[in-house]
N, C-alpha and C positions, 0 to 999 in steps of 0.2 A: 409635309416635310419628310425627307429621308430619315430613316431611323438608324441608330448605331447598332452594329452587331452585338450580341450578348457578350459580356465580359466575364461571365461566370456560368457555371452549370450546377444543376441540382439533381438529386434523386427524385423519382416520381412522387413519393409521399410528401416531399417538401415543396412541391410546386404551388404557385399562388392559386388559392381557391379550388384546389383539386378535389375531385370526387372519383373514387376508385371502386369499381364493381368487379368482384372476382367471379369469373365464369367457370373456370376449371381450377380447383384448388390443389389437386394432387399433382406431384411432380411427374415428369415423364419416366416410365419404368425403364430400368436398365436394359440395354440391348446386348446380347451375347456376341462375341467376336466369332464369325463364321470360320470353319476350319480350312486348312490348306491354302492360305493366302500368301501372295508374294511378300518377302520380308519388309519392303518399305511400307506396304499397306498394313501389315500386322503391327509394325512398330508404331505407326500413326495411331491406330486404334487403341493400342495398349497405353498410350500416354495422354489421351484426351479426357476431359472432364465431362461427367454426365450433366444433362440439363435438368435443373431442379426448380425452374421458375414457373409460377402459376400463370394462367392466361387471364388477363384483366382487361376491362374496358375503362379507359381513363378519360374523364371529362374536364376540360380546362376552360372556364369562363374567360372570354376575351383572349384566348390563346391564338398564337400565330404558327404558321408553318411556312418554311422557306425552301424552295427549289424542289426538283424532282428527286433529291436525296431525302426529303422529308425531315428536315431539321425542325424539331418542335420547340417552341419558345413560349413561356408563360407570360401572363399579363405584367409581370415585373421585369421583363426582358432577360429572363434567365433560361438558358438552354436546358431542356429536360433530357438529361443524358441517356437513360435507359430507353427512351422513346425515339432517340436520334442515333441509332446504331450506325457505325461505320462497318465496312466489310471486316475489319480486324477486331471489332469488339465495340462495346458501348463507350460513349464518352463518360468519364468520371469527373467529379467535382475537382479533384486534385490535378487533373490533366488539362492541357490546352483544349479549348472547345473545338467543335467540329471543324475539320480541315477546310471545308468549303467556306465557312463563316470567317475563319481566321485570316483568310486572304482578302476580306472585304473591309474597306474603311467606312462604308455605309450601305444600307440595304435600300432597295427601291421602296417607294410608297406602297404600303399594303393595300390590297383590295378588300374592302369590308363586305362580309357575307352575313346576312341575317340567318337566324335559325341555327340548326345543327349541321356541322360539317364533319364528315367522316374522313380520316386520313388513312390512305393505303400506300402512299409513296414511301420508298425507303432506298437507301444507298445501294442495296444489292439488286433490286428487282426492276429498275426502270427500263432495262433493255434485255435482260437475260431470261430465257424461258424457264430454266430450272428454278432460279431464285423467285421468279414471279409465281410459279405454281406451288413452290414449297414454302417460301417465306411470306409472300404477301396475300395470295388468294385465301389460304386457310384462316387469315385474320377475320374473315367474314363469318366464320362458324359461330353459331349461338346468337347472332344478331340479325335483325331484319333490315334490309336495305331501304324499305319503305319508311323507316323511322327517321330518315335523314333528308334534309333539304338539298345537300350538296355532298359530293364524294370527290375528294382531292386525290387524284390517281394518275399514274402514267397511262396514256391511251395511244401511244405512237404505233404500237404493233398490233397486227390483226389478232394474235392470240390473246392480247389483253382485252381488246374490245369484245371478242367472242365470249370469253369467260365472264367478264363483267355483266354482259347481257344475260348469260345463263344464271348468274347469281341474282337476277332481278333488278339490276341497276339500270335505270332509264337514261337515255341520252341527255335529257334535260337536267339530270342530276350531276352530270360529269363536269368537273373543273380540271382541265388538263394540267398536270404537274410538269412544268418546264424548268429549264436550268435556272432562270431568274424569277420564277413565280414567287409571289409573297402574298399570303392570305392572312387576314385577321378575321376570326369567326366570332359570332355571338357566343356560340358554344363549339369548341373544338373537341372532337371525340376521336381518341386514338386507341385502337386495339394494340395491346402489347404483343411482342413477338420475341422468340428466343434468338440466340446468335445466328447470323445468316448461315444457311445450309443445314440447320438442325431439322431432321426428319422426325415428325411425331406421328404416333398412331392416330390421334384425333384429326390431324391435318390430312392424312391419307384417306381416312373414312370420309371426310368432307369432300375431297376431290372425286372419289369413286361414286359418291351419290350425286355430285353436281353435274358431271359430264354424261350426257345421254348416250344411248346406243343408236348407231346409224348403220346397222348390219349390211345394208345394201351397198356400202362403199368398199367392201372387201370380197375377195373371191370365194371365201369359205367361212363358216361360222366357227370352226375349230380346226386344229391340226395344221395351222399355217406356220411355215418356217420363215423367220424374219431376220434380216440384217439391216441395221440402222446406219446409213451412210453419212459421211462427213464431207462429201465431195464439194459442197457449196460453201465451205467455211474458209475464212482467210487465215486461220491459224490451226495448228495441230492437225493438219490434213494427213492422209495416209499415202506415202510415196508409192507404195506398191498396191494401191487399192484395186486397180484393174485386174491384177492377178488374183487377188483374194475374191473379188466379186465373181469372176468367172468360175472359180472352184466352188463357190457357194451356190451359184445358179445351177451348176451341174448336180448339186445335191437338193435341188427343188426349193431353194430359198428365194424369197422375194426381197429385192433391194429397195429399201424405202428411203426417200429424201423427205424427212418429216417437215422441213420448212415449206414444202409445197402443199401441205395438207392442213385442213382445219384441225383444231384440237380434238373435236369429237371423232374425226376420221382417224387420227393417230391413236386415240383410245381404243377404237374398234379393232384396228389391226393388232394391237397388243393383247386385247381380250381374246382374240382368235388364235394367238400364237401358241405353238407347241414347243418352241425354242426361240430365244432371242440372243443374237450375237451383235456386238457393237464395239467400236472404239469408245474410250471415255469421252463423254460429251453430253450436252444438254438434252439430246433426243432420248437418252436413257431415263429421263424424268418420267417417261410414259410407262416405266415399270410399275408405276402406281396403279395401273389398270390390269396388271397381270393376274392370272388365276394362280392360286397356291400351287406350289411344287413345280411351276414352270422352270425349265433349265435356262439359265442366263450365263453368258460368257462375256465379261467386260474385258477389253483389251487395252492395256497401258503400254506406251512405247517410249517412255522416258522416266525421269524422276518426278514428273508432274503427276502426283498421286493424290487423289481425293477419295473420301470414304462415302460420299453421298449415296451412291447406288448400291453399295454394300448395305447401307442402312435401310434403304427402301426394301431390298430383298429380305433382310432380316425381319423387318416389321411385318412382311406379308408372307413369310414362310416360302420364299422362292428357293430353287436349287441353284445357288449362286457360285460361280467360279470367277476368279480374276487371273488373267494371263498377263504376264509382264515381260516385255522385250527390253532388257536393260541397255543402257548406253546412249539413248537418245538425248538430244539437247532440249531441255524444257522450253527454251526460247525459240526453237526452230519452228518454221511454218509447215514443214513436212517431216513426218516420222515414218520409219519403216517397221513393219510388224514381222514377227517370225511366223510366216504363214504355215509352215509345216507343223509347228507345234499347235497352232490354233486349230487347224483342220483335224489334228489328232484328237483334240478335246471335242470338237464337233462330232466326229465320227463315233466316239465313245458314247456321247449323249444319244445320238441317233440309234446306235446299236442297242441301247438299253430300252428301246421301245418308244422314244419320243420322236 
C-alpha cells in the first residue's frame, strides 16, 4: 500500500530507534579569508558562518530513504531534517518538510532491503561533479564499504561510478537512487554531512588519498600550465573563449575539457600543474589535487559568486587569485571575460618563476 509522506520532521537525536556514532568530534577549524579578493567574494566570505558540526554515522532501524535527493525518514514516518538537507539548508522541525515530499500526496511502495543500507544520495550531489566530490564522496571516510549490504547512491554519471569503485563499493552493492526511488532498510545507515558546498580538510585528505596516480595520461609530471575550459557547458559559458584560449596556448597552456577525462586523469593533470587558470565551474573541484603553493586564477564574469574554490585553495595553501569581470548577467548562458586583465595576472605569475 502506498505510504503518506511525512507530515513532520525531527532532529537526528529524536529519530525513532536512532543510534549515533561520532567519527570526528572536533568542529572544522576556521578558514582565513585570502587577500586581494573581488568585493563580492570578500563580502560573501565576511558574512558566512563557520561549520561546527561533528561527523557522525547514524543508524535508523526500519528507516526509509526517498528519491535521488536522499530524504531520510524514520520508522515513525518522520523526516530526519539534518540528514535530508536541501541545497539552501537542512529541514527543521518548525519548517515545511522537504520540498520534494511536500508535493506528494503519497509515496510509492517501498522496496524492502535486508541487512545494512548505506545512504550517499543528497539533494546537492546527484548530478553535479563538485557537490559529488565535496559533499557526498567524503561521507565514506572512516567507514568500510564492505560492512554494508547495499549502498543507495546516484550512479548516473561516469565520475560517480569511477569513484565509488575506487572506494571499494562493488556493483552488486549498488542501489541506484532515482527520482522516485523509495527504499525501506532493515538498518538504514546515513553518514552526516555539513551544508552543501562546505569544504573540509578531512574531506580533501580523503579525496587526495582515494584518487590514484596515472602519470602516463599527461605530457609531463611537473610544470604543466593548465586552463580548465567550459566549452561544453550549457550555462555560464565564456563568450570570448576562443580569444582567451589562443592567448593561453601561445603561453604554453594546455586547454583541458575535464568532462572528457576520468577523475583519475583529471587529478593527474592538476597534480602536474605549475599554474591553473579557469572560469568558475565544477572543473575547479580538481584543485583538491594541487600541490601546495600552486598559483590559481579563478575567473568570475558576473555577480554569480561562490567561495567553494577559494576554500579549497585556503585549505591546501594554494596561491589563489580571483579575477572579477563585473556587469555580467548571472542568468546568461554566455559571459565575456576581461582577457587583458586576466592575461596580466597570468604573465605576472609566470614571470615570478611559475
